[in-house]
C-alpha positions in Angstrom: -19.9 -64.4 11.2 -17.8 -61.2 11.4 -19.7 -58.0 12.7 -20.7 -55.6 10.0 -19.3 -52.0 9.9 -21.3 -50.0 12.6 -21.5 -47.1 10.4 -23.2 -49.3 7.7 -25.5 -50.9 10.4 -26.8 -47.4 11.3 -26.9 -46.1 7.8 -24.3 -43.4 8.5 -21.0 -42.2 7.1 -17.7 -42.2 9.2 -17.9 -38.5 9.8 -21.3 -38.6 11.4 -21.9 -36.4 14.5 -22.9 -37.6 17.9 -26.3 -36.3 17.3 -26.8 -38.1 13.9 -25.7 -41.4 15.7 -28.2 -40.9 18.4 -31.0 -40.1 15.9 -30.2 -43.0 13.7 -30.0 -45.5 16.6 -33.4 -44.3 18.1 -35.1 -44.6 14.7 -33.9 -48.0 13.9 -34.3 -49.3 17.6 -37.9 -48.2 17.6 -38.5 -50.0 14.4 -36.8 -53.3 15.2 -37.4 -53.5 19.1 -38.4 -57.2 20.1 -41.3 -55.8 22.2 -42.8 -54.2 19.0 -42.0 -57.3 16.8 -42.9 -60.3 19.0 -41.8 -63.6 17.5 -39.8 -61.9 14.7 -36.5 -63.5 15.0 -35.0 -61.4 12.2 -36.0 -58.1 13.8 -34.6 -59.3 17.2 -31.2 -60.1 15.5 -31.2 -56.7 13.7 -32.0 -55.0 17.0 -29.0 -56.7 18.6 -26.8 -55.6 15.8 -28.1 -52.1 16.0 -27.5 -52.0 19.8 -23.9 -53.2 19.3 -23.1 -50.6 16.6 -24.5 -47.8 18.8 -22.5 -49.0 21.7 -19.4 -48.7 19.8 -19.9 -45.4 18.1 -21.4 -43.7 21.1 -18.3 -44.4 23.1 -15.8 -41.6 21.9 -12.7 -43.7 22.8 -14.0 -46.9 21.1 -15.1 -45.0 18.1 -11.6 -43.3 17.7 -10.0 -46.7 18.0 -12.2 -48.2 15.4 -11.6 -45.3 13.0 -7.9 -45.8 13.5 -8.3 -49.5 12.8 -7.1 -50.6 16.2 -10.3 -52.5 17.0 -12.7 -54.3 14.8 -16.5 -53.9 14.5 -17.1 -56.2 17.5 -14.7 -54.0 19.6 -12.0 -56.7 19.7 -8.4 -55.9 19.2 -7.1 -56.4 15.7 -4.5 -58.9 15.4 -0.8 -57.6 15.0 1.1 -60.9 14.3 2.2 -59.4 10.8 3.7 -56.3 12.4 7.2 -57.6 13.1 7.4 -59.1 9.6 6.2 -55.9 8.1 8.8 -54.0 10.1 11.7 -56.4 9.5 11.2 -56.7 5.8 10.5 -52.9 5.4 12.9 -50.0 5.1 13.4 -49.8 9.0 14.4 -53.4 9.2 17.4 -53.0 7.0 19.5 -51.7 9.9 19.7 -55.3 11.0 21.1 -57.2 8.1 21.3 -61.0 8.2 24.3 -62.4 10.0 25.4 -65.6 11.7 27.0 -64.2 14.8 24.0 -64.8 17.0 23.8 -61.1 17.8 21.5 -58.5 16.5 22.4 -59.6 13.0 21.2 -63.1 13.4 18.3 -64.5 11.4 15.1 -65.9 13.0 12.3 -67.9 11.5 8.7 -67.4 12.3 8.6 -70.2 15.0 11.5 -68.6 16.9 9.8 -65.2 16.7 6.8 -66.7 18.2 8.8 -68.3 21.0 10.5 -65.0 21.8 7.2 -63.1 22.1 5.8 -65.9 24.2 8.7 -65.8 26.6 8.4 -62.0 27.0 4.7 -62.4 27.5 5.3 -65.0 30.3 7.7 -62.8 32.1 5.3 -59.9 31.9 2.7 -62.1 33.6 5.0 -62.8 36.6 4.9 -59.1 37.7 5.9 -55.5 36.9 4.3 -53.1 34.5 4.1 -55.5 31.6 1.9 -57.8 33.4 -0.9 -55.4 33.7 -1.3 -55.5 29.9 -1.6 -59.3 29.9 -4.8 -61.4 29.6 -5.1 -61.4 33.5 -5.8 -57.6 33.4 -9.1 -56.9 35.3 -11.4 -55.2 32.7 -14.9 -53.8 33.1 -17.6 -55.3 31.0 -19.1 -53.2 28.1 -22.4 -51.4 28.6 -25.4 -52.6 26.6 -28.0 -50.3 25.3 -31.7 -51.1 25.0 -35.1 -49.5 24.3 -38.2 -50.1 26.4 -41.7 -49.1 25.3 -43.7 -47.9 28.3 -47.5 -47.2 28.4 -48.3 -43.5 29.2 -49.9 -44.2 32.5 -46.9 -46.3 33.6 -44.7 -43.3 32.8 -46.9 -40.9 34.8 -47.6 -43.1 37.9 -44.4 -45.3 37.8 -44.4 -49.1 37.4 -42.1 -52.1 37.0 -41.9 -53.6 33.6 -40.0 -56.6 32.1 -37.6 -56.0 29.3 -36.9 -58.9 26.9 -33.2 -59.0 25.9 -31.8 -60.3 22.6 -30.4 -63.3 24.1 -33.7 -64.5 25.6 -33.1 -63.3 29.1 -35.2 -60.7 30.8 -34.7 -57.6 33.0 -37.2 -56.3 35.5 -37.0 -52.5 35.1 -38.4 -50.1 37.7 -39.9 -47.2 35.7 -40.0 -44.1 38.1 -43.0 -41.9 38.2 -42.7 -38.8 36.0 -40.1 -40.2 33.6 -40.0 -38.6 30.2 -39.8 -39.8 26.6 -36.2 -40.4 25.5 -34.9 -40.5 29.2 -32.2 -43.2 29.8 -32.2 -45.5 32.9 -28.9 -47.0 34.0 -29.1 -50.4 35.6 -25.8 -51.1 37.3 -23.9 -54.3 36.6 -26.6 -55.5 34.1 -24.3 -55.3 31.0 -21.5 -57.5 29.8 -19.7 -59.4 32.5 -16.2 -58.1 33.3 -13.0 -59.9 32.7 -10.7 -61.5 35.3 -12.8 -60.3 38.2 -13.5 -56.8 36.7 -16.9 -55.2 37.2 -19.8 -55.9 34.9 -20.9 -53.1 32.5 -24.3 -51.5 33.0 -27.6 -51.7 31.0 -28.6 -48.4 29.4 -32.4 -48.4 28.8 -33.9 -45.7 26.7 -37.6 -45.1 27.6 -40.1 -44.7 24.7 -43.5 -43.6 25.9 -46.6 -44.8 24.1 -49.0 -41.9 23.4 -52.4 -42.0 25.3 -55.7 -41.8 23.3 -56.9 -38.8 25.4 -54.4 -37.6 28.1 -51.7 -35.2 27.0 -48.7 -34.4 29.3 -47.7 -30.7 29.8 -44.7 -30.8 32.4 -46.2 -32.2 35.5 -49.8 -31.4 34.5 -52.2 -33.5 32.4 -54.6 -32.0 29.9 -57.7 -33.7 28.4 -60.7 -32.8 26.5 -64.1 -34.0 27.8 -67.3 -33.9 25.8 -70.5 -32.7 27.5 -74.1 -32.7 26.2 -76.0 -29.5 25.5 -78.1 -30.0 28.6 -75.1 -30.5 30.9 -73.5 -27.4 29.5 -76.7 -25.3 29.9 -78.1 -26.6 33.2 -74.7 -27.8 34.8 -74.4 -30.9 37.0 -72.1 -33.7 38.0 -70.2 -35.8 35.5 -67.5 -38.4 35.8 -64.1 -37.7 34.2 -61.0 -39.9 33.9 -57.6 -38.9 35.4 -54.3 -40.9 35.5 -55.1 -42.0 39.1 -58.7 -43.0 38.3 -62.1 -41.6 37.6 -63.4 -38.6 39.7 -66.7 -36.7 39.8 -66.7 -33.0 38.9 -69.3 -30.3 38.6 -70.0 -28.6 35.3 -71.0 -25.0 35.9 -74.3 -23.8 34.5 -74.0 -22.1 31.1 -70.6 -23.6 30.3 -69.4 -23.3 26.8 -66.9 -25.3 24.7 -63.4 -24.4 25.8 -64.4 -23.9 29.5 -61.7 -25.4 31.7 -61.9 -27.2 35.0 -58.8 -27.7 37.3 -58.4 -30.8 39.3 -55.6 -30.3 41.9 -53.1 -33.1 42.4 -54.5 -35.3 39.6 -51.7 -34.9 37.2 -48.4 -36.5 37.1 -47.5 -38.3 40.4 -45.0 -36.7 42.7 -41.4 -37.3 41.5 -37.9 -36.1 41.9 -38.8 -33.8 44.8 -41.6 -32.2 42.7 -45.3 -32.3 44.0 -48.0 -34.0 42.0 -49.2 -31.9 39.1 -52.8 -31.0 38.3 -55.3 -32.2 35.7 -56.8 -29.6 33.4 -60.3 -30.6 31.9 -61.4 -28.7 28.8 -65.1 -29.1 28.1 -66.3 -29.6 24.5 -70.2 -29.2 23.9 -71.5 -31.9 21.6 -75.1 -32.3 20.4 -75.4 -36.0 20.4 -79.0 -37.2 19.6 -81.2 -34.1 19.1 -84.5 -34.3 21.0 -87.5 -33.6 18.7 -88.9 -31.1 21.4 -85.6 -29.2 21.4 -85.8 -29.0 17.7 -89.4 -27.6 17.8 -88.5 -25.2 20.4 -85.6 -23.7 18.3 -87.8 -23.5 15.2 -90.6 -21.7 17.0 -88.2 -19.3 19.0 -88.4 -15.8 17.6 -87.3 -13.5 20.4 -84.8 -12.6 21.5 -82.7 -12.8 18.4 -80.1 -15.5 18.4 -76.6 -14.3 19.1 -74.0 -14.7 16.3 -71.0 -16.7 17.6 -69.1 -15.8 14.5 -69.4 -11.9 14.7 -65.8 -11.4 15.9 -64.6 -13.4 12.7 -66.8 -11.8 10.1 -67.6 -8.4 11.5 -71.3 -9.0 11.3 -73.7 -7.8 14.0 
């Protein structure tokens, strides 16, 4: 079945900008990626079609050739067998009127025309400049584009993850520590094979990072909010908090309030690209939890000193 128009596949018009093409591809790729639709053959085929359309339109040269009608939606050269007949039967061809002298005025049927071009083609293969345009020309394979969903901690610490390809094959992708959402990895020679000994294309893998339930990235640092009980906030003490590299024990200072921040050096994003490891910033959040009856009675009986008003800066009250 012939490939669909790449603009139609991505839901775009021919005048779309490069930014619009990237945005449309990312949106559709995230929706139909095989990793997010396991066992859905239709989504897999649609993802393959989306990737092919993006590959053509994101290449400025291929896109221009497609827009001019020189290649089809699959990137293949359009057949030009009708060109000679169109020329000979058009206005330009009238300079060579039919004749019987065997010269330029001689008539040729379609089979003879085919023989002539075949002979020229064989001569080109034998050497010289024409041969370089023949079927024996070494050609680099096309690049293939994919999207890989990566867990937050894998992006922070680095990992190796397996990417399922539309054809059923797999690629083991090394995800470097510190990679960011939307970053593209290039795997050399993992694209389409080359022709006639030409080099293979590359695999271009866009990373999509899955958000974490409580970690948030801020450059090379990690931020998280940790609940503490009223007793822990008032009296202080040791608590265990999570970090990307594992749980650690920290000390909550006495009389801590919601919003108080603790800094854990070197517990952020792992060292990467010549940068040192980031830090983790823990923000405390006081929660009541289950209220002890004795605490409740103590607060009811307490009359002096008067309770502070935590809203006085907002309302202007004393």
